[in-house]
CHARMM internal coordinates of N, CA and C (Angstrom, degrees):
IC EDIT
DIST 1 N 1 CA 1.4555
DIST 1 CA 1 C 1.5239
ANGL 1 N 1 CA 1 C 108.85
DIST 1 C 2 N 1.3097
ANGL 1 CA 1 C 2 N 115.69
DIHE 1 N 1 CA 1 C 2 N 133.36
DIST 2 N 2 CA 1.4564
ANGL 1 C 2 N 2 CA 120.15
DIHE 1 CA 1 C 2 N 2 CA 178.71
DIST 2 CA 2 C 1.5066
ANGL 2 N 2 CA 2 C 109.12
DIHE 1 C 2 N 2 CA 2 C -82.87
DIST 2 C 3 N 1.3220
ANGL 2 CA 2 C 3 N 115.43
DIHE 2 N 2 CA 2 C 3 N 131.40
DIST 3 N 3 CA 1.4703
ANGL 2 C 3 N 3 CA 120.56
DIHE 2 CA 2 C 3 N 3 CA -179.67
DIST 3 CA 3 C 1.5147
ANGL 3 N 3 CA 3 C 109.23
DIHE 2 C 3 N 3 CA 3 C -130.92
DIST 3 C 4 N 1.2865
ANGL 3 CA 3 C 4 N 114.13
DIHE 3 N 3 CA 3 C 4 N 151.01
DIST 4 N 4 CA 1.4579
ANGL 3 C 4 N 4 CA 119.74
DIHE 3 CA 3 C 4 N 4 CA 175.48
DIST 4 CA 4 C 1.5268
ANGL 4 N 4 CA 4 C 108.30
DIHE 3 C 4 N 4 CA 4 C -68.62
DIST 4 C 5 N 1.3408
ANGL 4 CA 4 C 5 N 116.85
DIHE 4 N 4 CA 4 C 5 N 145.98
DIST 5 N 5 CA 1.4621
ANGL 4 C 5 N 5 CA 118.87
DIHE 4 CA 4 C 5 N 5 CA 178.00
DIST 5 CA 5 C 1.5249
ANGL 5 N 5 CA 5 C 111.37
DIHE 4 C 5 N 5 CA 5 C -66.12
DIST 5 C 6 N 1.2998
ANGL 5 CA 5 C 6 N 116.29
DIHE 5 N 5 CA 5 C 6 N 156.15
DIST 6 N 6 CA 1.4723
ANGL 5 C 6 N 6 CA 121.52
DIHE 5 CA 5 C 6 N 6 CA 179.73
DIST 6 CA 6 C 1.5216
ANGL 6 N 6 CA 6 C 109.05
DIHE 5 C 6 N 6 CA 6 C -89.11
DIST 6 C 7 N 1.3249
ANGL 6 CA 6 C 7 N 115.35
DIHE 6 N 6 CA 6 C 7 N 91.07
DIST 7 N 7 CA 1.4618
ANGL 6 C 7 N 7 CA 121.12
DIHE 6 CA 6 C 7 N 7 CA 179.14
DIST 7 CA 7 C 1.5224
ANGL 7 N 7 CA 7 C 111.48
DIHE 6 C 7 N 7 CA 7 C -91.08
DIST 7 C 8 N 1.2958
ANGL 7 CA 7 C 8 N 117.00
DIHE 7 N 7 CA 7 C 8 N -15.34
DIST 8 N 8 CA 1.4548
ANGL 7 C 8 N 8 CA 120.93
DIHE 7 CA 7 C 8 N 8 CA -176.76
DIST 8 CA 8 C 1.5119
ANGL 8 N 8 CA 8 C 110.36
DIHE 7 C 8 N 8 CA 8 C 144.23
DIST 8 C 9 N 1.3239
ANGL 8 CA 8 C 9 N 115.62
DIHE 8 N 8 CA 8 C 9 N -178.15
DIST 9 N 9 CA 1.4631
ANGL 8 C 9 N 9 CA 120.32
DIHE 8 CA 8 C 9 N 9 CA -175.72
DIST 9 CA 9 C 1.5199
ANGL 9 N 9 CA 9 C 114.01
DIHE 8 C 9 N 9 CA 9 C -106.93
DIST 9 C 10 N 1.3213
ANGL 9 CA 9 C 10 N 117.22
DIHE 9 N 9 CA 9 C 10 N -10.65
DIST 10 N 10 CA 1.4642
ANGL 9 C 10 N 10 CA 117.16
DIHE 9 CA 9 C 10 N 10 CA -178.02
DIST 10 CA 10 C 1.5355
ANGL 10 N 10 CA 10 C 110.34
DIHE 9 C 10 N 10 CA 10 C -74.72
DIST 10 C 11 N 1.3116
ANGL 10 CA 10 C 11 N 115.79
DIHE 10 N 10 CA 10 C 11 N 169.33
DIST 11 N 11 CA 1.4596
ANGL 10 C 11 N 11 CA 121.28
DIHE 10 CA 10 C 11 N 11 CA -174.46
DIST 11 CA 11 C 1.5314
ANGL 11 N 11 CA 11 C 112.22
DIHE 10 C 11 N 11 CA 11 C -60.51
DIST 11 C 12 N 1.3387
ANGL 11 CA 11 C 12 N 117.02
DIHE 11 N 11 CA 11 C 12 N -43.41
DIST 12 N 12 CA 1.4683
ANGL 11 C 12 N 12 CA 120.07
DIHE 11 CA 11 C 12 N 12 CA -179.94
DIST 12 CA 12 C 1.5308
ANGL 12 N 12 CA 12 C 110.82
DIHE 11 C 12 N 12 CA 12 C -63.24
DIST 12 C 13 N 1.3304
ANGL 12 CA 12 C 13 N 116.93
DIHE 12 N 12 CA 12 C 13 N -44.17
DIST 13 N 13 CA 1.4609
ANGL 12 C 13 N 13 CA 120.40
DIHE 12 CA 12 C 13 N 13 CA -179.90
DIST 13 CA 13 C 1.5230
ANGL 13 N 13 CA 13 C 110.84
DIHE 12 C 13 N 13 CA 13 C -62.76
DIST 13 C 14 N 1.3116
ANGL 13 CA 13 C 14 N 117.42
DIHE 13 N 13 CA 13 C 14 N -39.35
DIST 14 N 14 CA 1.4636
ANGL 13 C 14 N 14 CA 121.05
DIHE 13 CA 13 C 14 N 14 CA 178.77
DIST 14 CA 14 C 1.5307
ANGL 14 N 14 CA 14 C 111.30
DIHE 13 C 14 N 14 CA 14 C -65.27
DIST 14 C 15 N 1.3450
ANGL 14 CA 14 C 15 N 116.16
DIHE 14 N 14 CA 14 C 15 N -41.73
DIST 15 N 15 CA 1.4669
ANGL 14 C 15 N 15 CA 120.05
DIHE 14 CA 14 C 15 N 15 CA 177.91
DIST 15 CA 15 C 1.5293
ANGL 15 N 15 CA 15 C 110.69
DIHE 14 C 15 N 15 CA 15 C -66.32
DIST 15 C 16 N 1.3299
ANGL 15 CA 15 C 16 N 115.96
DIHE 15 N 15 CA 15 C 16 N -41.56
DIST 16 N 16 CA 1.4649
ANGL 15 C 16 N 16 CA 119.74
DIHE 15 CA 15 C 16 N 16 CA 179.29
DIST 16 CA 16 C 1.5285
ANGL 16 N 16 CA 16 C 110.60
DIHE 15 C 16 N 16 CA 16 C -64.06
DIST 16 C 17 N 1.3231
ANGL 16 CA 16 C 17 N 116.94
DIHE 16 N 16 CA 16 C 17 N -41.36
DIST 17 N 17 CA 1.4606
ANGL 16 C 17 N 17 CA 121.11
DIHE 16 CA 16 C 17 N 17 CA 179.16
DIST 17 CA 17 C 1.5251
ANGL 17 N 17 CA 17 C 110.85
DIHE 16 C 17 N 17 CA 17 C -64.04
DIST 17 C 18 N 1.3240
ANGL 17 CA 17 C 18 N 117.27
DIHE 17 N 17 CA 17 C 18 N -42.66
DIST 18 N 18 CA 1.4670
ANGL 17 C 18 N 18 CA 121.33
DIHE 17 CA 17 C 18 N 18 CA 178.56
DIST 18 CA 18 C 1.5265
ANGL 18 N 18 CA 18 C 110.20
DIHE 17 C 18 N 18 CA 18 C -63.56
DIST 18 C 19 N 1.3254
ANGL 18 CA 18 C 19 N 117.00
DIHE 18 N 18 CA 18 C 19 N -43.37
DIST 19 N 19 CA 1.4649
ANGL 18 C 19 N 19 CA 121.55
DIHE 18 CA 18 C 19 N 19 CA 178.00
DIST 19 CA 19 C 1.5297
ANGL 19 N 19 CA 19 C 110.43
DIHE 18 C 19 N 19 CA 19 C -62.29
DIST 19 C 20 N 1.3089
ANGL 19 CA 19 C 20 N 116.77
DIHE 19 N 19 CA 19 C 20 N -42.73
DIST 20 N 20 CA 1.4640
ANGL 19 C 20 N 20 CA 121.67
DIHE 19 CA 19 C 20 N 20 CA 179.73
DIST 20 CA 20 C 1.5267
ANGL 20 N 20 CA 20 C 109.77
DIHE 19 C 20 N 20 CA 20 C -60.66
DIST 20 C 21 N 1.3241
ANGL 20 CA 20 C 21 N 117.27
DIHE 20 N 20 CA 20 C 21 N -44.34
DIST 21 N 21 CA 1.4580
ANGL 20 C 21 N 21 CA 121.98
DIHE 20 CA 20 C 21 N 21 CA 179.70
DIST 21 CA 21 C 1.5251
ANGL 21 N 21 CA 21 C 110.75
DIHE 20 C 21 N 21 CA 21 C -61.29
DIST 21 C 22 N 1.3213
ANGL 21 CA 21 C 22 N 117.00
DIHE 21 N 21 CA 21 C 22 N -45.69
DIST 22 N 22 CA 1.4663
ANGL 21 C 22 N 22 CA 120.71
DIHE 21 CA 21 C 22 N 22 CA 178.90
DIST 22 CA 22 C 1.5307
ANGL 22 N 22 CA 22 C 110.09
DIHE 21 C 22 N 22 CA 22 C -62.88
DIST 22 C 23 N 1.3197
ANGL 22 CA 22 C 23 N 117.62
DIHE 22 N 22 CA 22 C 23 N -42.21
DIST 23 N 23 CA 1.4624
ANGL 22 C 23 N 23 CA 120.96
DIHE 22 CA 22 C 23 N 23 CA -178.98
DIST 23 CA 23 C 1.5296
ANGL 23 N 23 CA 23 C 111.80
DIHE 22 C 23 N 23 CA 23 C -64.86
DIST 23 C 24 N 1.3151
ANGL 23 CA 23 C 24 N 117.78
DIHE 23 N 23 CA 23 C 24 N -32.69
DIST 24 N 24 CA 1.4631
ANGL 23 C 24 N 24 CA 121.18
DIHE 23 CA 23 C 24 N 24 CA -178.72
DIST 24 CA 24 C 1.5228
ANGL 24 N 24 CA 24 C 112.40
DIHE 23 C 24 N 24 CA 24 C -77.95
DIST 24 C 25 N 1.3480
ANGL 24 CA 24 C 25 N 118.48
DIHE 24 N 24 CA 24 C 25 N -15.96
DIST 25 N 25 CA 1.4615
ANGL 24 C 25 N 25 CA 121.05
DIHE 24 CA 24 C 25 N 25 CA -175.92
DIST 25 CA 25 C 1.5194
ANGL 25 N 25 CA 25 C 111.27
DIHE 24 C 25 N 25 CA 25 C -143.19
DIST 25 C 26 N 1.3363
ANGL 25 CA 25 C 26 N 116.43
DIHE 25 N 25 CA 25 C 26 N 49.07
DIST 26 N 26 CA 1.4636
ANGL 25 C 26 N 26 CA 119.00
DIHE 25 CA 25 C 26 N 26 CA -173.82
DIST 26 CA 26 C 1.5212
ANGL 26 N 26 CA 26 C 113.64
DIHE 25 C 26 N 26 CA 26 C -103.16
DIST 26 C 27 N 1.3236
ANGL 26 CA 26 C 27 N 118.43
DIHE 26 N 26 CA 26 C 27 N -26.64
DIST 27 N 27 CA 1.4667
ANGL 26 C 27 N 27 CA 120.46
DIHE 26 CA 26 C 27 N 27 CA -179.47
DIST 27 CA 27 C 1.5276
ANGL 27 N 27 CA 27 C 109.55
DIHE 26 C 27 N 27 CA 27 C -154.69
DIST 27 C 28 N 1.3239
ANGL 27 CA 27 C 28 N 115.96
DIHE 27 N 27 CA 27 C 28 N -177.07
DIST 28 N 28 CA 1.4648
ANGL 27 C 28 N 28 CA 120.14
DIHE 27 CA 27 C 28 N 28 CA -175.98
DIST 28 CA 28 C 1.5275
ANGL 28 N 28 CA 28 C 113.84
DIHE 27 C 28 N 28 CA 28 C -66.25
DIST 28 C 29 N 1.3103
ANGL 28 CA 28 C 29 N 117.18
DIHE 28 N 28 CA 28 C 29 N -16.56
DIST 29 N 29 CA 1.4583
ANGL 28 C 29 N 29 CA 120.85
DIHE 28 CA 28 C 29 N 29 CA -179.75
DIST 29 CA 29 C 1.5284
ANGL 29 N 29 CA 29 C 112.62
DIHE 28 C 29 N 29 CA 29 C -98.28
DIST 29 C 30 N 1.3222
ANGL 29 CA 29 C 30 N 117.66
DIHE 29 N 29 CA 29 C 30 N -0.90
DIST 30 N 30 CA 1.4630
ANGL 29 C 30 N 30 CA 120.25
DIHE 29 CA 29 C 30 N 30 CA -177.59
DIST 30 CA 30 C 1.5304
ANGL 30 N 30 CA 30 C 110.58
DIHE 29 C 30 N 30 CA 30 C -76.85
DIST 30 C 31 N 1.2974
ANGL 30 CA 30 C 31 N 115.96
DIHE 30 N 30 CA 30 C 31 N 160.28
DIST 31 N 31 CA 1.4639
ANGL 30 C 31 N 31 CA 123.04
DIHE 30 CA 30 C 31 N 31 CA -171.64
DIST 31 CA 31 C 1.5219
ANGL 31 N 31 CA 31 C 113.09
DIHE 30 C 31 N 31 CA 31 C -56.33
DIST 31 C 32 N 1.3142
ANGL 31 CA 31 C 32 N 117.57
DIHE 31 N 31 CA 31 C 32 N -47.44
DIST 32 N 32 CA 1.4682
ANGL 31 C 32 N 32 CA 120.11
DIHE 31 CA 31 C 32 N 32 CA -177.15
DIST 32 CA 32 C 1.5197
ANGL 32 N 32 CA 32 C 110.24
DIHE 31 C 32 N 32 CA 32 C -63.44
DIST 32 C 33 N 1.3207
ANGL 32 CA 32 C 33 N 117.67
DIHE 32 N 32 CA 32 C 33 N -45.73
DIST 33 N 33 CA 1.4680
ANGL 32 C 33 N 33 CA 120.88
DIHE 32 CA 32 C 33 N 33 CA -178.57
DIST 33 CA 33 C 1.5233
ANGL 33 N 33 CA 33 C 111.25
DIHE 32 C 33 N 33 CA 33 C -65.50
DIST 33 C 34 N 1.3364
ANGL 33 CA 33 C 34 N 117.16
DIHE 33 N 33 CA 33 C 34 N -39.63
DIST 34 N 34 CA 1.4624
ANGL 33 C 34 N 34 CA 120.40
DIHE 33 CA 33 C 34 N 34 CA 178.04
DIST 34 CA 34 C 1.5253
ANGL 34 N 34 CA 34 C 109.99
DIHE 33 C 34 N 34 CA 34 C -65.26
DIST 34 C 35 N 1.3220
ANGL 34 CA 34 C 35 N 116.93
DIHE 34 N 34 CA 34 C 35 N -41.48
DIST 35 N 35 CA 1.4618
ANGL 34 C 35 N 35 CA 120.74
DIHE 34 CA 34 C 35 N 35 CA 177.92
DIST 35 CA 35 C 1.5288
ANGL 35 N 35 CA 35 C 110.88
DIHE 34 C 35 N 35 CA 35 C -62.41
DIST 35 C 36 N 1.3267
ANGL 35 CA 35 C 36 N 117.53
DIHE 35 N 35 CA 35 C 36 N -45.37
DIST 36 N 36 CA 1.4666
ANGL 35 C 36 N 36 CA 120.79
DIHE 35 CA 35 C 36 N 36 CA 179.60
DIST 36 CA 36 C 1.5250
ANGL 36 N 36 CA 36 C 111.35
DIHE 35 C 36 N 36 CA 36 C -64.24
DIST 36 C 37 N 1.3298
ANGL 36 CA 36 C 37 N 117.18
DIHE 36 N 36 CA 36 C 37 N -38.75
DIST 37 N 37 CA 1.4643
ANGL 36 C 37 N 37 CA 120.67
DIHE 36 CA 36 C 37 N 37 CA 177.45
DIST 37 CA 37 C 1.5251
ANGL 37 N 37 CA 37 C 110.48
DIHE 36 C 37 N 37 CA 37 C -65.48
DIST 37 C 38 N 1.3279
ANGL 37 CA 37 C 38 N 117.45
DIHE 37 N 37 CA 37 C 38 N -40.12
DIST 38 N 38 CA 1.4639
ANGL 37 C 38 N 38 CA 121.22
DIHE 37 CA 37 C 38 N 38 CA 177.42
DIST 38 CA 38 C 1.5181
ANGL 38 N 38 CA 38 C 110.45
DIHE 37 C 38 N 38 CA 38 C -64.37
DIST 38 C 39 N 1.3118
ANGL 38 CA 38 C 39 N 116.72
DIHE 38 N 38 CA 38 C 39 N -40.17
DIST 39 N 39 CA 1.4611
ANGL 38 C 39 N 39 CA 121.05
DIHE 38 CA 38 C 39 N 39 CA 178.31
DIST 39 CA 39 C 1.5380
ANGL 39 N 39 CA 39 C 110.32
DIHE 38 C 39 N 39 CA 39 C -62.33
DIST 39 C 40 N 1.3270
ANGL 39 CA 39 C 40 N 117.49
DIHE 39 N 39 CA 39 C 40 N -43.33
DIST 40 N 40 CA 1.4651
ANGL 39 C 40 N 40 CA 121.43
DIHE 39 CA 39 C 40 N 40 CA 177.13
DIST 40 CA 40 C 1.5274
ANGL 40 N 40 CA 40 C 111.09
DIHE 39 C 40 N 40 CA 40 C -63.19
DIST 40 C 41 N 1.3282
ANGL 40 CA 40 C 41 N 115.88
DIHE 40 N 40 CA 40 C 41 N -42.66
DIST 41 N 41 CA 1.4554
ANGL 40 C 41 N 41 CA 120.51
DIHE 40 CA 40 C 41 N 41 CA -179.67
DIST 41 CA 41 C 1.5276
ANGL 41 N 41 CA 41 C 110.56
DIHE 40 C 41 N 41 CA 41 C -63.00
DIST 41 C 42 N 1.3236
ANGL 41 CA 41 C 42 N 117.26
DIHE 41 N 41 CA 41 C 42 N -40.72
DIST 42 N 42 CA 1.4625
ANGL 41 C 42 N 42 CA 120.46
DIHE 41 CA 41 C 42 N 42 CA 179.11
DIST 42 CA 42 C 1.5195
ANGL 42 N 42 CA 42 C 111.22
DIHE 41 C 42 N 42 CA 42 C -65.68
DIST 42 C 43 N 1.3186
ANGL 42 CA 42 C 43 N 118.00
DIHE 42 N 42 CA 42 C 43 N -37.21
DIST 43 N 43 CA 1.4667
ANGL 42 C 43 N 43 CA 121.31
DIHE 42 CA 42 C 43 N 43 CA 176.80
DIST 43 CA 43 C 1.5288
ANGL 43 N 43 CA 43 C 110.24
DIHE 42 C 43 N 43 CA 43 C -64.48
DIST 43 C 44 N 1.3352
ANGL 43 CA 43 C 44 N 116.81
DIHE 43 N 43 CA 43 C 44 N -42.70
DIST 44 N 44 CA 1.4695
ANGL 43 C 44 N 44 CA 120.56
DIHE 43 CA 43 C 44 N 44 CA 177.28
DIST 44 CA 44 C 1.5199
ANGL 44 N 44 CA 44 C 110.74
DIHE 43 C 44 N 44 CA 44 C -63.23
DIST 44 C 45 N 1.3086
ANGL 44 CA 44 C 45 N 116.40
DIHE 44 N 44 CA 44 C 45 N -40.49
DIST 45 N 45 CA 1.4591
ANGL 44 C 45 N 45 CA 121.23
DIHE 44 CA 44 C 45 N 45 CA 178.57
DIST 45 CA 45 C 1.5306
ANGL 45 N 45 CA 45 C 110.99
DIHE 44 C 45 N 45 CA 45 C -64.31
DIST 45 C 46 N 1.3247
ANGL 45 CA 45 C 46 N 117.23
DIHE 45 N 45 CA 45 C 46 N -41.22
DIST 46 N 46 CA 1.4586
ANGL 45 C 46 N 46 CA 121.30
DIHE 45 CA 45 C 46 N 46 CA 177.89
DIST 46 CA 46 C 1.5251
ANGL 46 N 46 CA 46 C 110.37
DIHE 45 C 46 N 46 CA 46 C -61.14
DIST 46 C 47 N 1.3362
ANGL 46 CA 46 C 47 N 116.32
DIHE 46 N 46 CA 46 C 47 N -44.81
DIST 47 N 47 CA 1.4597
ANGL 46 C 47 N 47 CA 120.62
DIHE 46 CA 46 C 47 N 47 CA 178.74
DIST 47 CA 47 C 1.5259
ANGL 47 N 47 CA 47 C 111.25
DIHE 46 C 47 N 47 CA 47 C -62.75
DIST 47 C 48 N 1.3345
ANGL 47 CA 47 C 48 N 116.98
DIHE 47 N 47 CA 47 C 48 N -41.71
DIST 48 N 48 CA 1.4650
ANGL 47 C 48 N 48 CA 120.86
DIHE 47 CA 47 C 48 N 48 CA 178.87
DIST 48 CA 48 C 1.5261
ANGL 48 N 48 CA 48 C 111.16
DIHE 47 C 48 N 48 CA 48 C -63.46
DIST 48 C 49 N 1.3180
ANGL 48 CA 48 C 49 N 116.55
DIHE 48 N 48 CA 48 C 49 N -40.23
DIST 49 N 49 CA 1.4729
ANGL 48 C 49 N 49 CA 120.00
DIHE 48 CA 48 C 49 N 49 CA 178.39
DIST 49 CA 49 C 1.5261
ANGL 49 N 49 CA 49 C 110.52
DIHE 48 C 49 N 49 CA 49 C -65.00
DIST 49 C 50 N 1.3256
ANGL 49 CA 49 C 50 N 116.95
DIHE 49 N 49 CA 49 C 50 N -42.00
DIST 50 N 50 CA 1.4697
ANGL 49 C 50 N 50 CA 119.92
DIHE 49 CA 49 C 50 N 50 CA 178.09
DIST 50 CA 50 C 1.5183
ANGL 50 N 50 CA 50 C 111.18
DIHE 49 C 50 N 50 CA 50 C -61.32
DIST 50 C 51 N 1.3362
ANGL 50 CA 50 C 51 N 117.69
DIHE 50 N 50 CA 50 C 51 N -41.87
DIST 51 N 51 CA 1.4635
ANGL 50 C 51 N 51 CA 121.48
DIHE 50 CA 50 C 51 N 51 CA 177.82
DIST 51 CA 51 C 1.5251
ANGL 51 N 51 CA 51 C 110.14
DIHE 50 C 51 N 51 CA 51 C -64.24
DIST 51 C 52 N 1.3232
ANGL 51 CA 51 C 52 N 116.79
DIHE 51 N 51 CA 51 C 52 N -44.76
DIST 52 N 52 CA 1.4626
ANGL 51 C 52 N 52 CA 120.46
DIHE 51 CA 51 C 52 N 52 CA 179.55
DIST 52 CA 52 C 1.5237
ANGL 52 N 52 CA 52 C 111.09
DIHE 51 C 52 N 52 CA 52 C -61.28
DIST 52 C 53 N 1.3150
ANGL 52 CA 52 C 53 N 117.23
DIHE 52 N 52 CA 52 C 53 N -42.32
DIST 53 N 53 CA 1.4625
ANGL 52 C 53 N 53 CA 120.94
DIHE 52 CA 52 C 53 N 53 CA 178.94
DIST 53 CA 53 C 1.5205
ANGL 53 N 53 CA 53 C 110.49
DIHE 52 C 53 N 53 CA 53 C -62.63
DIST 53 C 54 N 1.3326
ANGL 53 CA 53 C 54 N 117.37
DIHE 53 N 53 CA 53 C 54 N -44.41
DIST 54 N 54 CA 1.4649
ANGL 53 C 54 N 54 CA 120.01
DIHE 53 CA 53 C 54 N 54 CA -179.06
DIST 54 CA 54 C 1.5265
ANGL 54 N 54 CA 54 C 110.73
DIHE 53 C 54 N 54 CA 54 C -64.99
DIST 54 C 55 N 1.3340
ANGL 54 CA 54 C 55 N 117.52
DIHE 54 N 54 CA 54 C 55 N -38.76
DIST 55 N 55 CA 1.4655
ANGL 54 C 55 N 55 CA 120.29
DIHE 54 CA 54 C 55 N 55 CA 177.82
DIST 55 CA 55 C 1.5316
ANGL 55 N 55 CA 55 C 110.65
DIHE 54 C 55 N 55 CA 55 C -68.58
DIST 55 C 56 N 1.3164
ANGL 55 CA 55 C 56 N 117.34
DIHE 55 N 55 CA 55 C 56 N -39.44
DIST 56 N 56 CA 1.4656
ANGL 55 C 56 N 56 CA 120.65
DIHE 55 CA 55 C 56 N 56 CA 176.88
DIST 56 CA 56 C 1.5251
ANGL 56 N 56 CA 56 C 110.07
DIHE 55 C 56 N 56 CA 56 C -62.36
DIST 56 C 57 N 1.3391
ANGL 56 CA 56 C 57 N 116.86
DIHE 56 N 56 CA 56 C 57 N -45.21
DIST 57 N 57 CA 1.4627
ANGL 56 C 57 N 57 CA 120.71
DIHE 56 CA 56 C 57 N 57 CA 179.66
DIST 57 CA 57 C 1.5199
ANGL 57 N 57 CA 57 C 110.96
DIHE 56 C 57 N 57 CA 57 C -61.64
DIST 57 C 58 N 1.3330
ANGL 57 CA 57 C 58 N 117.50
DIHE 57 N 57 CA 57 C 58 N -42.08
DIST 58 N 58 CA 1.4663
ANGL 57 C 58 N 58 CA 120.89
DIHE 57 CA 57 C 58 N 58 CA 178.97
DIST 58 CA 58 C 1.5195
ANGL 58 N 58 CA 58 C 110.60
DIHE 57 C 58 N 58 CA 58 C -65.23
DIST 58 C 59 N 1.3124
ANGL 58 CA 58 C 59 N 117.05
DIHE 58 N 58 CA 58 C 59 N -41.73
DIST 59 N 59 CA 1.4623
ANGL 58 C 59 N 59 CA 121.50
DIHE 58 CA 58 C 59 N 59 CA 178.64
DIST 59 CA 59 C 1.5274
ANGL 59 N 59 CA 59 C 110.88
DIHE 58 C 59 N 59 CA 59 C -64.89
DIST 59 C 60 N 1.3184
ANGL 59 CA 59 C 60 N 116.05
DIHE 59 N 59 CA 59 C 60 N -42.81
DIST 60 N 60 CA 1.4573
ANGL 59 C 60 N 60 CA 121.14
DIHE 59 CA 59 C 60 N 60 CA 178.88
DIST 60 CA 60 C 1.5282
ANGL 60 N 60 CA 60 C 110.92
DIHE 59 C 60 N 60 CA 60 C -62.63
DIST 60 C 61 N 1.3292
ANGL 60 CA 60 C 61 N 116.23
DIHE 60 N 60 CA 60 C 61 N -41.43
DIST 61 N 61 CA 1.4627
ANGL 60 C 61 N 61 CA 121.11
DIHE 60 CA 60 C 61 N 61 CA 178.94
DIST 61 CA 61 C 1.5285
ANGL 61 N 61 CA 61 C 110.59
DIHE 60 C 61 N 61 CA 61 C -64.86
DIST 61 C 62 N 1.3210
ANGL 61 CA 61 C 62 N 117.18
DIHE 61 N 61 CA 61 C 62 N -42.65
DIST 62 N 62 CA 1.4664
ANGL 61 C 62 N 62 CA 120.93
DIHE 61 CA 61 C 62 N 62 CA 178.81
DIST 62 CA 62 C 1.5220
ANGL 62 N 62 CA 62 C 110.92
DIHE 61 C 62 N 62 CA 62 C -64.15
DIST 62 C 63 N 1.3289
ANGL 62 CA 62 C 63 N 116.90
DIHE 62 N 62 CA 62 C 63 N -42.15
DIST 63 N 63 CA 1.4586
ANGL 62 C 63 N 63 CA 120.24
DIHE 62 CA 62 C 63 N 63 CA 178.98
DIST 63 CA 63 C 1.5209
ANGL 63 N 63 CA 63 C 110.82
DIHE 62 C 63 N 63 CA 63 C -64.61
DIST 63 C 64 N 1.3085
ANGL 63 CA 63 C 64 N 117.43
DIHE 63 N 63 CA 63 C 64 N -39.41
DIST 64 N 64 CA 1.4667
ANGL 63 C 64 N 64 CA 121.41
DIHE 63 CA 63 C 64 N 64 CA 178.35
DIST 64 CA 64 C 1.5207
ANGL 64 N 64 CA 64 C 110.38
DIHE 63 C 64 N 64 CA 64 C -63.06
DIST 64 C 65 N 1.3273
ANGL 64 CA 64 C 65 N 117.41
DIHE 64 N 64 CA 64 C 65 N -41.84
DIST 65 N 65 CA 1.4629
ANGL 64 C 65 N 65 CA 120.88
DIHE 64 CA 64 C 65 N 65 CA 178.04
DIST 65 CA 65 C 1.5245
ANGL 65 N 65 CA 65 C 111.01
DIHE 64 C 65 N 65 CA 65 C -61.86
DIST 65 C 66 N 1.3373
ANGL 65 CA 65 C 66 N 117.59
DIHE 65 N 65 CA 65 C 66 N -43.92
DIST 66 N 66 CA 1.4649
ANGL 65 C 66 N 66 CA 121.49
DIHE 65 CA 65 C 66 N 66 CA 179.10
DIST 66 CA 66 C 1.5180
ANGL 66 N 66 CA 66 C 109.92
DIHE 65 C 66 N 66 CA 66 C -62.87
DIST 66 C 67 N 1.3035
ANGL 66 CA 66 C 67 N 117.28
DIHE 66 N 66 CA 66 C 67 N -45.80
DIST 67 N 67 CA 1.4681
ANGL 66 C 67 N 67 CA 120.21
DIHE 66 CA 66 C 67 N 67 CA -179.27
DIST 67 CA 67 C 1.5383
ANGL 67 N 67 CA 67 C 110.71
DIHE 66 C 67 N 67 CA 67 C -64.78
DIST 67 C 68 N 1.3052
ANGL 67 CA 67 C 68 N 118.22
DIHE 67 N 67 CA 67 C 68 N -38.61
DIST 68 N 68 CA 1.4653
ANGL 67 C 68 N 68 CA 120.38
DIHE 67 CA 67 C 68 N 68 CA 177.07
DIST 68 CA 68 C 1.5166
ANGL 68 N 68 CA 68 C 110.66
DIHE 67 C 68 N 68 CA 68 C -64.93
DIST 68 C 69 N 1.3310
ANGL 68 CA 68 C 69 N 117.84
DIHE 68 N 68 CA 68 C 69 N -38.73
DIST 69 N 69 CA 1.4686
ANGL 68 C 69 N 69 CA 121.44
DIHE 68 CA 68 C 69 N 69 CA 177.57
DIST 69 CA 69 C 1.5248
ANGL 69 N 69 CA 69 C 109.80
DIHE 68 C 69 N 69 CA 69 C -62.96
DIST 69 C 70 N 1.3340
ANGL 69 CA 69 C 70 N 117.06
DIHE 69 N 69 CA 69 C 70 N -44.73
DIST 70 N 70 CA 1.4686
ANGL 69 C 70 N 70 CA 120.54
DIHE 69 CA 69 C 70 N 70 CA 179.01
DIST 70 CA 70 C 1.5206
ANGL 70 N 70 CA 70 C 111.25
DIHE 69 C 70 N 70 CA 70 C -64.11
DIST 70 C 71 N 1.3313
ANGL 70 CA 70 C 71 N 115.73
DIHE 70 N 70 CA 70 C 71 N -40.90
DIST 71 N 71 CA 1.4617
ANGL 70 C 71 N 71 CA 120.56
DIHE 70 CA 70 C 71 N 71 CA -179.91
DIST 71 CA 71 C 1.5269
ANGL 71 N 71 CA 71 C 109.84
DIHE 70 C 71 N 71 CA 71 C -63.62
DIST 71 C 72 N 1.3416
ANGL 71 CA 71 C 72 N 117.10
DIHE 71 N 71 CA 71 C 72 N -41.24
DIST 72 N 72 CA 1.4527
ANGL 71 C 72 N 72 CA 121.23
DIHE 71 CA 71 C 72 N 72 CA -179.92
DIST 72 CA 72 C 1.5266
ANGL 72 N 72 CA 72 C 111.20
DIHE 71 C 72 N 72 CA 72 C -67.05
DIST 72 C 73 N 1.3286
ANGL 72 CA 72 C 73 N 118.39
DIHE 72 N 72 CA 72 C 73 N -30.65
DIST 73 N 73 CA 1.4691
ANGL 72 C 73 N 73 CA 121.57
DIHE 72 CA 72 C 73 N 73 CA 178.97
DIST 73 CA 73 C 1.5135
ANGL 73 N 73 CA 73 C 111.80
DIHE 72 C 73 N 73 CA 73 C -71.03
DIST 73 C 74 N 1.3374
ANGL 73 CA 73 C 74 N 116.99
DIHE 73 N 73 CA 73 C 74 N -29.28
DIST 74 N 74 CA 1.4615
ANGL 73 C 74 N 74 CA 121.91
DIHE 73 CA 73 C 74 N 74 CA -179.70
DIST 74 CA 74 C 1.5257
ANGL 74 N 74 CA 74 C 111.54
DIHE 73 C 74 N 74 CA 74 C -71.52
DIST 74 C 75 N 1.2802
ANGL 74 CA 74 C 75 N 118.91
DIHE 74 N 74 CA 74 C 75 N -18.24
DIST 75 N 75 CA 1.4675
ANGL 74 C 75 N 75 CA 121.41
DIHE 74 CA 74 C 75 N 75 CA -175.71
DIST 75 CA 75 C 1.4727
ANGL 75 N 75 CA 75 C 112.02
DIHE 74 C 75 N 75 CA 75 C -79.84
END
COOR INIT
IC SEED 1 N 1 CA 1 C
IC BUILD
């Protein structure tokens, strides 16, 4: 949950905190939105890496099987 920073309890501090909160989450270029977009991008990147690793492992396993078959034929 996004909350205004605790600047104090007086009226000015409350207004400043509210303004700060709006400024941090006001449009697509604001800090909160950029942070959330980066977080989403990192999750997508993690998923892509996991898929790439699984495909590499499957390819490596298939290549090992082929090489073992060829090696066994040479005997």
